C-alpha positions in Angstrom: 115.7 48.9 -9.5 112.6 46.7 -9.1 112.7 43.0 -9.1 110.3 41.0 -11.2 108.3 40.1 -8.1 108.0 43.8 -7.2 106.9 44.5 -10.7 104.2 41.8 -10.6 103.0 43.1 -7.2 102.9 46.6 -8.6 101.0 45.5 -11.7 98.6 43.4 -9.6 97.9 46.4 -7.3 97.3 48.7 -10.2 94.9 46.2 -11.8 93.1 45.7 -8.4 92.8 49.5 -8.0 91.4 49.9 -11.6 88.8 47.2 -11.0 87.8 48.8 -7.7 87.4 52.2 -9.2 85.5 50.8 -12.2 83.2 48.9 -9.8 82.7 52.0 -7.7 81.7 54.1 -10.8 79.4 51.3 -12.1 77.6 51.3 -8.7 77.2 55.1 -8.8 75.9 55.0 -12.4 73.4 52.2 -11.5 72.1 54.1 -8.4 71.9 57.3 -10.5 69.9 55.6 -13.2 67.6 53.9 -10.7 67.0 57.2 -8.9 66.5 59.5 -11.8 65.2 57.2 -14.7 63.0 54.7 -13.0 59.4 55.0 -14.3 56.6 55.3 -11.8 54.6 52.1 -11.2 51.6 51.8 -13.5 48.5 50.4 -12.0 46.7 47.6 -13.8 43.4 48.9 -15.3 44.9 52.4 -15.5 44.3 54.2 -18.8 47.5 55.6 -20.2 47.0 58.5 -22.5 49.1 59.1 -25.7 50.9 62.1 -24.1 51.6 60.4 -20.7 54.9 60.9 -18.9 54.5 57.7 -16.8 55.7 55.5 -19.7 58.4 55.8 -22.3 57.4 56.0 -26.0 60.1 54.9 -28.4 59.5 54.9 -32.2 56.5 57.2 -31.8 56.3 60.8 -33.0 55.4 63.7 -30.7 51.8 63.9 -29.5 49.3 65.5 -31.9 45.7 66.6 -31.3 44.3 63.6 -29.4 46.7 60.8 -30.5 50.4 59.9 -31.2 51.6 58.3 -34.4 53.9 55.3 -34.6 56.9 56.3 -36.6 58.8 53.6 -38.4 58.7 49.8 -38.7 58.9 49.3 -34.9 57.4 51.2 -32.0 57.7 50.5 -28.3 56.0 51.4 -25.1 58.0 50.8 -21.9 56.2 50.8 -18.6 56.9 49.8 -14.9 54.3 47.3 -13.7 55.9 47.0 -10.3 56.2 43.7 -8.5 52.6 42.6 -7.7 50.7 41.0 -10.5 47.2 39.5 -10.9 47.1 35.7 -10.6 45.5 35.4 -14.1 46.4 36.6 -17.5 45.9 40.3 -18.5 44.6 42.0 -21.6 46.3 44.8 -23.6 43.7 47.3 -24.8 44.7 49.8 -27.4 42.6 52.7 -28.5 43.5 53.2 -32.2 42.4 56.6 -33.3 43.8 56.6 -36.8 45.4 54.1 -39.2 47.5 54.8 -42.3 46.7 52.1 -44.8 45.8 48.7 -43.5 48.2 47.3 -41.0 49.1 43.9 -39.7 50.9 44.5 -36.5 52.8 41.9 -34.6 52.8 42.6 -30.9 55.5 41.5 -28.4 55.7 41.8 -24.6 59.2 41.5 -23.3 60.2 40.0 -26.7 57.6 37.2 -26.5 55.0 37.4 -29.3 51.5 37.8 -27.9 49.7 38.0 -31.3 48.9 40.2 -34.2 46.4 43.0 -34.7 44.8 43.5 -38.1 44.0 47.2 -38.1 42.0 48.8 -40.9 39.9 51.3 -38.9 39.8 53.1 -35.6 38.6 51.2 -32.6 39.6 49.5 -29.3 41.7 46.4 -30.0 42.3 43.7 -27.4 45.2 41.2 -27.1 45.6 38.7 -24.2 49.0 38.7 -22.4 50.0 35.5 -20.6 50.8 36.3 -17.0 54.2 34.6 -17.3 55.3 37.1 -20.0 55.3 39.9 -17.5 58.4 40.7 -15.4 58.9 42.7 -12.2 59.7 46.4 -13.0 60.0 47.5 -16.6 58.0 45.8 -19.3 58.3 46.5 -23.0 55.5 46.3 -25.5 56.8 46.2 -29.1 54.7 46.8 -32.2 56.1 45.7 -35.6 54.2 47.2 -38.5 53.7 45.5 -41.8 53.1 48.5 -43.9 54.3 51.8 -42.5 54.4 54.6 -45.1 54.6 58.3 -45.6 52.0 60.7 -46.8 52.9 63.6 -49.1 54.8 66.3 -47.2 55.6 64.1 -44.3 58.7 62.0 -44.0 57.5 59.9 -41.1 56.7 56.2 -41.7 53.2 56.1 -40.2 51.3 53.0 -39.1 48.7 53.8 -36.4 47.9 56.6 -34.1 46.9 55.7 -30.5 44.8 57.7 -28.1 45.5 55.5 -25.0 46.3 52.0 -23.9 45.7 49.9 -20.8 47.0 46.7 -19.3 43.7 45.3 -17.8 43.0 42.4 -15.6 40.6 39.9 -17.2 38.1 40.4 -14.5 37.7 44.1 -15.2 
């Protein structure tokens, strides 16, 4: 028969063992994610096409002929900008190939609002990004559409179709 001290020691050992195993698996999962899911580093001034595999598109439909539609109220582009940044602010350039209705699009970088785009026709749109909004590694651009809507025969909520984007240094 176990004494109360032996029971407490046994429970403490089991708890310690559970924490150690949990920490071990958390470390393995972290290393797995870093190894297999880390995006390649995107160079500043590099044009990223609508069908690129070096960024993650979330809230966008599959690539079509020359562009990719936003699909829904919110769309994101996730990219790895590495660890070395220009000393000055940068500019987000977006090649809008097609627009469904007029859109007022609020744009965020890492959840900090950088401005709004009033898009009524195709063209290249520019938005400045404050240098301090960027972080080492993965950065997220989020677009919030004012008026996404469907067309007959298509259930997607369309806002804009992009051909490419670029995070450009101001001096380029």
